[in-house]
C-alpha positions, 0 to 999 in steps of 0.5 A: 867076795859076798856071792849073794851081793855079787849076784844082786848087783850083777842082776841089777846091772843086767836088767837096768843098766846093760840095755842102755849100754847095748843100744850104744854098742857097748856092754859091761861086766861086773868083776867084783864087789867088795869093800865098797868097791864095784869093779866093772869091765867095759867092753865094746864101743864103751871101752875105747874112749877114756872120757866116755868111761869117766861119764859112764862111771859117774852115772853107774856109780850114782845108780849103784849107790842109790840102789845099794847104799850100804854096799857100793861106794865107788866104781873101778874100771878094770881091764 
């Protein structure tokens, strides 16, 4: 794992994405970024509904692809 890249993606999530999740009673954690895949752990209200997770993954994936086009291609939810 590239630590600098991990920190950049984690900071982006913390500053730009996390506040919206917190507003809805959920949170997320960046677990890893490697080989074009960002592994995300969903917690709180977000973690209990598969359809919510699917919708969140799509939105988050779009945001991360736009911000890190050469780095993040897919999001993978991990337990």
